[in-house]
N, C-alpha and C positions, 0 to 999 in steps of 0.2 A: 380459191383465194380467199373468199369470205370466211371459210372455216378456219383458214390459217390466221386471219386477222383476229377472230373471235377468241382463238386459243391464246395469241399474243396478248390481246387485252385482258384476258383473264388471268394470265401470269403476273401482268402488272398490277392489277387489282389485288391479287393474293398477296403480293409483296407489300404494296401499300398498306394493306390491312395489317400485315404481320409487323409493321414497324410500330415501335412503341411511342406513343405521343410524349413530348418533352414540354413542360412547363417552365418558362423562364422569368415569369413575372416577379418572382423574389430575387432575381439576380440583378446585382448592381453593376452596371457597365463601367463604372468609374473606380471599380475596386482593384484594378491592376490585373484582374483576371480575364481571360477571353474564354467564352462559351459559345459554340457555333455547332449547330446541326447541319451536316453534309454527308452525303451518299450513305445514309442509314447508320451515320455514326454521331454521337455527341462527343466532340473534341473540346476538351477543357485544358486550357494551359494557365499555369500560375507562377509568378515570380518565385525562384527557389532559393534566392540568395546567391552571392558570389557570381552575378551577372548571368546565372543560369536559369533556365525555365524547365520546369516540370510539365508532364503532359500525361493525360489519361484519356483514353478513347473508349466510350461506352457503345458497345454494338447494340442498335436498336432493333436488330432482328431477333425474334423471340427464339429461334432455334439455335442461335450462334452462342459461344462463349461471352459472358457479360463483359469482360475486358478485352477489348479488341487489340490495344497495345498500351504498354508503359513506356515512357521514355524521358529523357533529360538531355538538355542541350543548351546551345546559345542561339543568339540571333543568326549567326551564320550557319548552323547545322544542328539538326535534332538527331540524337541517337536512341535507337529503340532497344530497350532492355529485354523486353518479353513481349509476346504476341498471344492471343487466344487463351486467356486465363480466366478461370472461375474462382470467385471467393467460395471456400469450402468450408462448411460448419457442420458439426455433429452436436446436437443436444442430447445429454443422457438424463433423462428425467426421472426423478425418484419422489418418494413421499416424505414431507417434512412433519415431525411430530410437534404440534402445536398445544397438546393437551398436557402431558405429563410434567412439564417443568415450566418454562417461561416463555411460551409463544415464539415469535420470530427471533427472540434472543438467544434461543437454545444453541448451546454447542455440543452437549452430550447426546448427540442423535446417532442413530443407526443407519442413516440412509443409505450408505453403500452396501449394507448387509441385508437390506430389505429388497422387494422387488423394484425394478427399474426397466425402462425401455430407452433405447437410443434411435434417434431419428437424424437423417441428414436433412439439412435444410433445402428445400427446393425453391426455385424462382420462377413464377410465371411471367415477369416482366409486365405488369398490367399498365404502369405509367411511370414517368420520371419527372422529378422536380429538382431544380438547380436553385439555391438560395444563397445569398451573401450573408454572412454573420461576421462583422468586422472584418478582421483580416483573414477570415477563413471562408472556405466555399464548401458548401454541403450538396452532395448530390445523393438524392434518395430514390431508390428503385423499389417500388412497391410490388406485392404479390409474393412474399416470402412466407414459407410454412413449413413446419416441423412439429408433427404430432398435435398436442394441445396448443401450439403457439402459432401466431401469425404476426407478420410485420413487414419489414422491409430490410434491403441491404443498403447501407449507407456509407458513402465515401466522404471524408472530410479532408480537404487540403488546406495547407497553412503556409500563408505568404512568408516569403523570407526563409523558407527551409524547404528541403526536398523531401520533408515528410508527410505522410499520408496515413490516416486511420480508416480502416475497414471494419464494420460492425454489421452483424445482424442484430437489428433493433426489434425486438420480438415481446409480445405480451400474451397473457393468458387469461381467461375468465375463471379457470379451475383453482380452487383454493388448495392451500397445504403442499405446494410442490417446491421440490430443490432440485437444482440443475448443476451439472458440470459439463464443461464445454471444450471440444478441440476445434481447430480453426487453422486454415492456411489458404494456400492457392493450388489449384490443380489445373492440369492441362490435358487434352486428348494425346497430345504429342509434347514430350518435355521440351521446354525452350531452353534448359539449362544445359551448359557444357560441364561445369563443375559446381560443387557445393563445398562452402566453407563454414567452419564454426571455431570456436576456442574451446579446448578441452578444459576439465575442472582444474588443471594445473596452470591454466592460462597460456597454453601453447596451441598456435594456430594449426588446424587440420584442414584437410581437404579430400574430396573423393571425385573421381570422374565419373559423370552420369553415363550410365550404361543401361540396356535393357535389363530390367529386374522384375521378378514376379513377388517380390517380398516387400517388407516395409521396415525400415531401420529406426529405432528410437534410442536416443542418446542423452546421457548427462552431460551437460555443457556449462560453461561459464557465460554470463551475461545474457542468457535465455534466448539466444539468437541463432538463426540458421540464414545463410547467405547463398543466393542462387546467381550464378554468373552466366549472363547471356554472351551473345557475339559483341555487344558493344556496350556493356556496362553491367553493374551489380545490382541486386535487389536484397535487402536486409529485411528480414521478418522477425518481429520480437512482440512481446506483449507489454502492457502497462506494468512497470517494474514491481508495484506493490499491490495494485488493485487486482492482478491476475490470480493472487494467491489466496484462496479461502484459509481461515485459521487452523494450524494443526499444532500438536504438541511437539513434533519434530520437524526441523526443516531440512530433512534429507533432499539431495538432488535426485528428484524422481523422473529423470529422463524427459525433459520438458520440450524436446524438439523431435520432429519425425520427418523423413523423407521416404519416398517410394511409391509402390504401385498398390492402388485400390486399398487404401487406408482403412482399416477395421471393416473391410468388405462392404463399406457404406459409400466411399467416395471413389468412384471410378476415374481411371487415368493417374498419370504421376502428379505427386504433389509434395509440397514441403510446408512445414508449419509447426505450431506449438500445441502442446497437448497436456492433459492432466492425467495421472494416475487414478483409476476408478477407486482404488482402495487406500490412496493417500499413504499415510505413514503407518497403516494397520491398526490404528487406535480409534480414537473418535474422528469420524470423517463427515462433517456437517454439509460440505458442498456450499452451494450459493443459494441464498433466498430468491424465491421468485413469486411475491405476493401479487394476487390477481389484480389486473388492471395498470401494473406498473410497466414501464418501457425499460426492458432489461436490455443492456448494450453487450453482447458477446462480440468482443471487439479484439483487435491486434493492429499493431503498427508496421508500416512499411518505409523504408529510407533508400531512395534512389541515389545511384552513384554512377559516374563514368569510370571510376576506378576499377581497377581488377585485382584479382588475388586476394579478396576478402578485405581490403584495405578500408572499405566502409565501416567495418566493425570500430575502428577508431571514432567514428562519427556517432555511432550508437552508443559507445561507451561514454561520450561525453554528456549525454542525457542523465547519466546517474555519477558522473565524476568518477567513472570506471568503478562503480560499485563501492565508493569510499565516501565518507562524511568529510566535506569540504573544510578545511581550517577557516576559522574567523578569528581577528584579532580580539583579544579579551574575553574568549569564550573556550571552553573545553567540552566535548561531547561525553555524555553519560547515557549508558542504557542499563536497564534493570530487569530484574526477574527472570533468573536463569537457574534451572535445576540441573546444573551439571554434576552435581554429587562427586565432586573432585575429592573431597576428604575421604569418601567411602573407597575410592581407587587406591589412594595412598594406604589406608589403613588395611586394605585387603591385599596389599603388596602386589597390585597389578603393575606390569612393566610401564614406566612412565619416562618420556624424554624430559630434558631438562625444561624445555618450554612445551607445555602440553598442546594439543592441537586446538583446543578452545582458545587459548590465549592467542596463538598465532591467527586465528580466524578473526578475533576481535582487533587485533593490532592491524592486520591486512585491511581491515574495513574502516580504519581511522577512528576507533572508538577509544577515547582516553580514558573513561572510567566505567568500570562493569562492576554492577552490584548484584552478587549472588543471591540465590535462595536455596541453600543448601538444607540437606536433612528433611527434604519433602517426602522422601520414602525410606532411604536408609537413615541410619543415626537413632539417637536416643534422646530426643528433645524433652521427653517426660521421665527420664531417667532409665537405669539407675545411675547415680551419680559417678560411680566407677567407670562408666562408659562416657558419660555426657562430658565431664570436664576434659578428658583427652581428647575428645572429638572437636571441642571448640578450640582447644591449644592447637590441634593440628591445622584447624581452618585458619586461624590467626596467623599461623607460621607460614602456611602456603601462600596466603594473600600477600603476606610481607615478601616471601621470596620471590613471587611472581610479578611484584610490583617493581617499577623503575622506569627511567627514562621518561618518556611521555605517557605512561600507563599505570594506572592505580586499580588494583583488584580489591573491592571491598567485601567485607563478610557481610551475610544478611540471610535471613531465613523468611519463610511463610508460615508463621506459627499456627494459624487456624484453631486459635484456642482463647477462651475467655470473653472475647469481644463479640462473636457472632459473625459468621461469614467467614471469607478468607481474606488475610491481610497480611502485608509486608512489614518489615521493620528494618531500621538502621540505626545505628549508635555511631557517635564521632570517634569511637576508640574500641579496642577490644573490651567486651563486657561478658563476663560469665554468668549465666543465668539458667535456671531449669523451670520447666513449664509445669511444675507440681510442688506441693508443700504440704507435709504432714502436719497434724495440729501441734506436735511437740518440737517442730523445727522452726528455727528463726527465719524470718524474712530476709535477712541480710547478716552476714557474718565474714570475718577474715579468715581465709584459708592458707595454711602454711606454704602451699605450693603455688595456688591460682591467685592468691590475693583476695579482694573482695568478691564473694559470690552471694547470687540472690536465688531465692527460691519463691516461685509465684503461684499462689493458690486461687486467685480470682481476678476479675477485672479491675478492681480497685487497685490491688497490688501491682497490676500490670501497668496501670497508669502512674502509679507512684515510682515504678522503676523507670519509665520514659522521663519522668520529670526530674528524677535524681541524677539520671546519666545523660540528661539532654538529648533523648533519642526522639525518633519520629516513627510514625505508623501510618499506614494508609490502607483502604480498601483495595484488594487486588481483583482483577477481572470483575469490577461492579456489575450488579444486576444480571450476571449470567454465572454459569459453572457453579462452584460451591458458594458463590456471593449472591445467587439468586435472591432477591428481595432486600440486599444490603446495598448501600448504608442507609437505606430508607427506613428499615425496622429499628435502627438504634440512633437515629438523628438527634434525639432528645436526650441521650446519655451523656454524663459528664465527661466521659473519655472522648467523645465525639466532638463535643464542644471545645475540648482543650486545644491550645495551640500547638499541642504535641501530636495531634492527629491530623495529618496534612490535608487529607481529602480522598483522592481515589487516583486510579492509574488508567491510562487510555492504550487501547490497543484496537485495530482494524477487525473488530469481531461484533457481530456476525458480518457475513459479506453478502452485499447486495449490490448488484451491477447497474441498478436503476438510479442509484444515488450519485451525485457528483463529488462526493466527498467520502472519507472512510472513517469508521468508529463513532457513527452518530450515537450509539447507546451511552458513551461517557460523555460526548460533547453535551448531550442533553442533561446528563446528571450534573456537569459542570455548572450548567445554567440553573439547575433546580437548587443546588447547593447555595448558590449566590442569593437566590430568591428566599431561601429559608432564613437568610441573614448571616450566615456564616462565612468568614473570610478563608476559603479552602483554596487549595492549588491542585492541579492536575499533572502528574508525570506521565511520560510515556513509559510502557512497560512492553517487553517482547513475549514473555512467559513461555520460554522454549526449554526443552531438556538438552539432550546430548547435542553438541556442536563440534564440528571438525572442519578444517580448512577447505575441503571439497564439498561442503555442503552448500544449499542454496540459502545462506544466510542473509544477504542483503534485501531479498525479497520479503523476508518475514520480518525484517528489523525496523526499528524506529528509535530516535534518540532525543535526549533533551541537550541543548545548548545552554550550559550554565555560564553565567557571568562569573569568572574568576580571574584574579590577578596572575596566579601562578597555580600549578598542580601541587596540592599538598604531598609531603613526603609520607608514606605509610606509618613510619616510625613516630612522626610528630603528631598523629592523629588527623583527622580529615573533617573538622569542625567547619571550615569554610564551605565544604561541599553542602553540609546540612544548613548552613546559613543561607546559602544561595537558594536552596530548594524551599525553606521555610518562607523566605521573603518573595518567592515567585519571580526571582531574577533569572528566568529562563525562558526559552520558547522549545515548543515541541515540533518535531518535523520528521517526515519520511526521508529527507535528504535533498530532494530536487528543489524546494522552495525554503527560502531562508529569510528570516525576519530579524535582521540584526539590531533594528532600533525601532521602538514603538513608544509613543508619548500621547497622553491626551492633555491639552494644554501644555504644561511643563512637568506633569507628574508621569512617573513610570509605574510599571506593574507593582501592585502591593500598596501604592500610595494612594491618597485621596485628593480630589481636586473639586471645584466647584463651576458649574455653568454659570454663564453671564445671564443678565436679568431676563433675556429672551429664552434662556434655555439651551443656547448653543455652547458647544465646546469645539475646540481644534484638535483634529486627530492627525497625527504625523507618523509615517513609519517608512522605513526602508525595506525594500524587498529585492531579493535576486531569485533568479529562476532559470531552469533549463528548458522544459517543455513549454510551449505558450501557455499563458495562464487563462484560466477560465473565468473565475470570479473571485472577489473578496466579499466578506460578509462583516458588518459591525453587528455584533450581538449584544443586547442589553436588556435589562430588567428594571421592574419597578417594584419588586418584592412579591408580585403575583403573577404577572405574566412576562414572557420572553418575546423580545422583538428582533427580527431579523432584518436588516438594512442591507440589501444586495447592491453590490457595485460590479457592473458587467466590465470583464476585462478582456473581451474577445478581440479587442484591437491590437492586443499584445503579440509579439512574435517570439520564437524560441530565443533563449539565451540573452536574457536582459537584466537589467536592474534599474531601479527607479525609487526616487523619494517621491511618496504621496503626501499630499497635505490638503485637507478639506474640512469643511465645517459641517457638523452634524448637530440636530437639535436633540437633546437629551432631557427635555423637560419632564420632571417627574421620575426620571430613571435614577437608580442607585448604583449601578455598576455597568461596565461595558468592557468587551475584549474584541478581538479581531481573529479571522481566519483568512487564508489565502489558499486557493486551490487551482490546480492547472488541469489541462484537458485529459490527463492520465489518471486524475483523482489522487494524485501526489498533493501534499499539502503541510501547512504549518499552522500552529495557532499560538497566540500569546496567552499570558496569565491575565488577571482581571485588574483594572484600574477603578477605584470606587468614587463615587460621586456623592457629594452632600446635598 
């Protein structure tokens, strides 16, 4: 009897020892969330909106799957969507070239073609912390490891929505690493009866889950796979823009997966999202992972009691169904596309009346598309016998394909005369050649093409911009072919001119430790203001071929231009250039909108004065889908840049609000505003100047 008692007590002691300690000191019991430890489970319930409650149970036994159950329900009944799940993460770790070009801002890297190694993240469950942060609850499970990385698995629950983020928050002490990641949920026995997704033509598809020894990877729309259990659905999807590192082509690279033993690294049956290791088979820079940074390899889940994949409609709402939402008084514009449509026409490739790239933009709610033709094909430097017909064809095709609520604008990335790479736009068709012989005139009248220009140097290029009221700006500043620019020519006459707009913004490079996208150009925007120049920053996509079934939205960004109406191509598009030059636009990924922004009563591009104490009144209207993370008031005094953070963690999903607050700007010469959400989607304004 004594031996039996000893064995019994030993088993109890072993179980107690195996149970992971939970720290609730940072949890606010008044947050509307319940967090209770019971029967070796940490049960967290949060208000999920529509009188529903979401629930996640974290298993405190080290040997069991991390997620004991996921569910959603009401006060009357809780519905279990799935049991016994593990967050499953693979980090593929390669080497970043920090020497040959421009450090962490590099795009032309060969990471995918060098040595790399893949690691499944393992979790030892050393301890768990639950903390409240505004309207969200963070559950951090420490003890995660993957090769040179270590950290935790973190769950974030959002009050007011059945939304949950799961992240492997990892850091390394090793320098020069680049990472790509696959992520999802696995189970020793699949909890799913069916799986659902939307194919690239936006038709709903499904498969009945059966025993399988393989893995399926698919190109889908909305980047989402849905698992259906006995009592509900779980949608798995990434942050819509942050998940994609920069590429030249936005191919749909089979971003979802399901099946058994994924990549021979994740045992059990799983569903999730993935990256193609070789991307578009061109330059494949992956994600930066600087030493000491907290990288968030993450994805989102949306819980629902509805069956048959209906939860996809709720997922689509976060990106307005991958479309840019119309705003009264604004038209959307996206820039920098090497579609080379003119080359297709001139080489007599079979083309439909409406080419695929035009359909793709129209489907995405882009009103104005600014091309960058002749980036490879074409004869920008002559001979004239080729150049003039090429321009004529570009103008004719832009006119033909414009109409309704869509305007296709000619444009080029000349990469000549000024240094670095740059874009141009004129308010009407202009015939010009990027070379001039000594005996040729700068401008002359041509019997067929009218006025034609021949440009031989940077002074003549500036003169052309002035004569035809055009604009130029630095493309992909401080990276790619613009490494070192516009910094190297900031004292040149053409850069000081109001015909040189400034620069263009894109989420490049990618760094998952940052709560925002495109810091490279946001920093440049501030530097240009401190240099004393009144410059603006446009959004640019910098993409090549586009078709309707590509993953365009994830790689896209837009400018919302303030326009009374969309110009007709045949009348010219001077109002577009006027709005750009005056800064009457904001830049966004699409999920965060800033339709109104004023400092005192001044709008962007204008100048205002602080009161005697140095205070100004800032007002802005914001709309959003994902819960907001923070706003920043960025300002400068001509030497330093100041970032005043506004914590917006109390916001919930799908909101709008008018913000008005006083900020001290004593000694400052300019300010602007950024707003970012929990998925690193965001928007930023142009600059208001201060006397």
